C-alpha positions as CSV (number, residue, x, y, z in Angstrom):
1,M,-7.8,-25.7,-21.4
2,S,-5.3,-25.8,-18.5
3,E,-5.3,-22.9,-16.1
4,Y,-1.6,-22.5,-16.8
5,D,-2.0,-22.0,-20.5
6,T,-0.9,-18.7,-21.9
7,D,-1.9,-17.0,-25.2
8,A,-1.9,-13.8,-27.1
9,Q,-4.9,-12.5,-25.1
10,S,-2.7,-12.4,-21.9
11,D,-0.1,-10.3,-23.8
12,A,-2.8,-8.0,-25.1
13,L,-4.1,-7.4,-21.6
14,L,-0.7,-6.7,-20.3
15,A,0.0,-4.2,-23.1
16,A,-3.4,-2.5,-22.5
17,F,-2.6,-2.0,-18.8
18,Q,0.9,-0.7,-19.6
19,A,-0.5,1.7,-22.1
20,R,-3.1,2.9,-19.7
21,F,-0.8,3.6,-16.8
22,D,2.5,4.3,-18.4
23,P,2.3,5.0,-22.2
24,S,6.1,5.7,-22.3
25,F,7.0,2.3,-21.0
26,T,9.1,0.1,-23.3
27,K,10.7,-3.3,-22.8
28,A,14.1,-1.6,-23.0
29,Q,13.2,0.2,-19.7
30,T,12.6,-3.1,-17.9
31,P,15.2,-3.5,-15.1
32,T,17.6,-6.4,-15.3
33,S,16.4,-7.7,-11.9
34,T,14.6,-6.5,-8.8
35,G,14.5,-9.9,-7.1
36,V,10.7,-9.7,-7.0
37,L,10.1,-12.4,-9.5
38,N,12.5,-14.8,-7.9
39,S,10.8,-14.2,-4.5
40,A,7.4,-14.7,-6.0
41,S,8.5,-17.9,-7.8
42,F,9.9,-19.3,-4.5
43,I,6.7,-18.5,-2.6
44,N,4.5,-20.1,-5.4
45,S,6.7,-23.2,-5.5
46,N,6.9,-23.7,-1.7
47,A,3.7,-22.4,-0.2
48,I,1.5,-25.1,1.3
49,D,-1.7,-23.2,2.3
50,V,-2.1,-20.9,-0.7
51,H,-1.3,-20.9,-4.4
52,I,-1.8,-18.6,-7.4
53,S,-4.5,-19.6,-9.8
54,M,-3.4,-18.5,-13.3
55,L,-7.0,-18.9,-14.5
56,G,-8.0,-16.6,-11.6
57,V,-5.4,-14.1,-12.5
58,R,-6.5,-14.0,-16.1
59,C,-10.2,-13.6,-15.1
60,A,-9.3,-10.8,-12.7
61,A,-7.2,-9.1,-15.4
62,Q,-10.1,-9.4,-17.9
63,S,-12.5,-8.0,-15.4
64,L,-10.3,-5.0,-14.6
65,Y,-9.7,-4.4,-18.3
66,S,-13.5,-4.4,-19.0
67,S,-14.0,-2.0,-16.1
68,L,-11.3,0.4,-17.4
69,Q,-13.2,0.5,-20.7
70,K,-16.3,1.7,-18.9
71,T,-14.7,3.9,-16.3
72,P,-11.2,5.2,-17.1
73,Y,-8.7,5.0,-14.2
74,D,-5.1,6.1,-14.3
75,F,-2.6,7.8,-12.0
76,A,-4.5,11.1,-12.2
77,T,-7.6,9.3,-10.9
78,W,-5.6,7.7,-8.1
79,H,-4.1,11.0,-7.2
80,A,-7.5,12.8,-7.1
81,H,-8.3,11.5,-3.7
82,A,-7.1,14.0,-1.1
83,L,-5.5,11.3,1.2
84,H,-3.1,9.9,-1.4
85,P,0.4,11.5,-1.3
86,S,1.8,13.8,-3.9
87,I,5.2,15.1,-4.9
88,A,4.0,18.6,-4.2
89,E,3.5,17.6,-0.6
90,F,6.3,15.2,0.1
91,G,8.8,15.5,-2.7
92,E,9.8,12.6,-4.9
93,E,11.6,10.6,-2.3
94,G,9.1,11.2,0.4
95,T,6.2,10.2,-2.0
96,A,8.0,7.0,-2.9
97,E,8.6,6.2,0.8
98,F,4.9,6.9,1.6
99,V,3.7,4.6,-1.2
100,F,6.2,2.0,-0.2
101,V,5.0,1.8,3.5
102,M,1.4,2.1,2.3
103,D,1.8,-0.9,0.1
104,L,3.6,-2.9,2.8
105,L,0.6,-2.5,5.2
106,N,-2.2,-2.7,2.7
107,F,-3.8,-6.0,3.8
108,C,-6.5,-7.3,6.0
109,F,-8.7,-4.5,7.5
110,W,-11.5,-6.8,8.7
111,S,-12.2,-6.7,12.4
112,D,-14.9,-8.1,14.7
113,G,-17.0,-4.9,14.3
114,K,-19.8,-4.5,11.9
115,I,-18.4,-1.6,9.9
116,G,-17.7,-2.5,6.2
117,A,-14.1,-3.0,5.0
118,N,-14.4,-0.3,2.4
119,Q,-16.8,2.2,4.0
120,E,-15.9,5.8,4.6
121,R,-18.0,8.1,6.6
122,S,-18.0,11.5,8.4
123,S,-17.8,12.0,12.1
124,Q,-18.7,15.4,13.5
125,G,-18.0,14.5,17.1
126,G,-19.9,16.4,19.7
127,T,-19.4,18.0,23.1
128,D,-21.9,15.7,24.9
129,E,-20.3,12.4,26.1
130,A,-23.3,10.3,25.2
131,E,-23.4,11.8,21.7
132,H,-19.7,11.1,21.3
133,K,-20.1,7.5,22.2
134,A,-23.0,7.2,19.8
135,N,-20.6,8.4,17.0
136,V,-18.0,5.7,17.7
137,P,-18.1,3.2,14.9
138,N,-18.0,-0.6,15.4
139,G,-14.8,-2.1,14.2
140,F,-11.4,-0.4,13.3
141,A,-11.6,3.2,12.3
142,I,-9.2,6.2,12.1
143,D,-10.4,9.7,13.0
144,Y,-8.5,12.1,10.8
145,Q,-9.3,15.8,10.5
146,G,-12.9,15.4,11.5
147,Q,-13.5,12.5,9.1
148,M,-13.8,8.8,10.0
149,Y,-12.1,6.3,7.7
150,T,-12.2,2.6,7.6
151,G,-10.7,-0.1,5.4
152,Y,-7.9,0.9,3.1
153,W,-8.5,4.6,3.7
154,S,-7.9,4.1,7.4
155,L,-4.4,3.1,6.6
156,V,-3.7,6.1,4.5
157,A,-5.3,8.4,7.0
158,A,-3.2,6.9,9.9
159,L,0.0,7.4,8.0
160,R,-0.8,11.0,7.3
161,R,-1.8,11.6,10.9
162,A,1.4,10.1,12.1
163,I,3.6,12.2,9.8
164,E,1.7,15.4,10.9
165,E,2.3,14.4,14.6
166,G,6.0,14.1,14.0
167,V,6.4,10.3,13.7
168,P,8.7,9.4,10.8
169,I,6.6,6.4,9.9
170,T,7.9,6.3,6.3
171,D,11.6,6.7,7.2
172,S,13.5,3.5,6.9
173,T,16.1,4.6,9.4
174,W,13.4,5.1,12.0
175,L,11.7,1.8,11.1
176,A,15.0,0.0,11.6
177,S,15.7,1.8,14.9
178,D,14.9,0.9,18.5
179,D,12.4,3.8,18.5
180,C,10.1,1.9,16.2
181,T,8.5,-0.2,18.9
182,L,5.2,-2.1,19.0
183,E,3.9,0.6,21.4
184,A,4.9,3.3,18.9
185,I,3.1,1.6,16.1
186,T,0.1,1.0,18.3
187,E,-0.1,4.7,18.9
188,V,0.2,5.4,15.1
189,F,-2.8,3.2,14.4
190,R,-4.8,4.1,17.5
191,S,-8.4,3.4,16.6
192,A,-11.4,5.7,17.0
193,G,-13.7,2.6,16.7
194,S,-14.5,-0.3,19.0
195,D,-11.6,-2.5,17.6
196,S,-7.9,-2.0,17.3
197,M,-6.0,-2.3,14.0
198,P,-6.2,-6.0,12.8
199,L,-2.8,-7.9,12.8
200,L,-1.1,-5.0,14.5
201,R,1.9,-7.0,15.7
202,E,2.4,-8.6,12.3
203,R,2.3,-5.1,10.7
204,W,4.9,-3.9,13.1
205,Q,7.1,-6.9,12.2
206,V,6.7,-6.2,8.5
207,L,7.8,-2.6,9.1
208,K,10.8,-3.6,11.1
209,E,12.0,-6.1,8.5
210,A,11.5,-3.6,5.7
211,G,13.4,-0.9,7.5
212,K,16.3,-3.3,8.1
213,V,16.4,-4.5,4.5
214,L,16.3,-0.9,3.2
215,E,19.0,0.2,5.5
216,D,21.2,-2.8,4.7
217,V,20.6,-2.8,0.9
218,C,19.9,0.8,0.0
219,A,22.7,2.2,2.0
220,S,25.3,0.5,-0.2
221,P,27.3,2.5,-2.7
222,A,25.8,0.5,-5.6
223,S,22.3,1.6,-4.7
224,K,23.2,5.2,-5.3
225,S,25.0,4.7,-8.7
226,D,23.4,1.7,-10.4
227,P,20.2,2.7,-12.2
228,S,19.0,-1.0,-12.2
229,H,19.4,-1.3,-8.5
230,P,16.0,-2.2,-6.8
231,C,16.2,0.8,-4.5
232,L,16.4,3.3,-7.4
233,I,13.9,1.4,-9.4
234,G,11.4,1.6,-6.6
235,L,12.0,5.4,-6.2
236,H,11.6,6.3,-9.8
237,S,8.6,4.0,-10.3
238,S,6.7,6.1,-7.8
239,F,7.3,9.4,-9.5
240,S,4.1,9.1,-11.6
241,Y,2.1,9.5,-8.3
């Protein structure tokens, strides 16, 4: 069997995931176009160093599906973690913006330190300098409200910390502005560990590009009136959070 073969099992897996996360979803609600599939197709057809293994995708989907049967996971589970944003805190648009930026930067948290990529641990600090140094973790870590976060959670914690400190890190206008400098992003992701945020310059470049695209595309009149416009699709798709 070729890794590019498709069958009814793939459709069943897709239907199962849709039913799990959005039971009200119907094909009639599918947007005409978001441009995502075209971009993904271009990357898959032109990339030299990487490619998408359809067999790998199916195996991953089957593994996830099996896991969901054993341990249910839905938006309520996702929202149960205190760090994840909610509409009650940020409003609908603010939550969509938070999730958007979070997804943009959710890659590569491995650094030269020894701390695990998915660990999360407490830091009580201390008044003694020697004690404080002993509590500094190896690798990249974010100290947020007395808790030390690494891996994915370090990203979410850093975004929350920035917003609380008055940095509009999820505002596309700010991201596209001259205020969003590499120095500003370095401060947002300042580390409490021995290493700085991996690929910091690349993350800054991603934010700048995203801010410019959002300002250019979502500021158009069509984006405010056309329900199939990618900007409104992205906003409404985040409401479940």
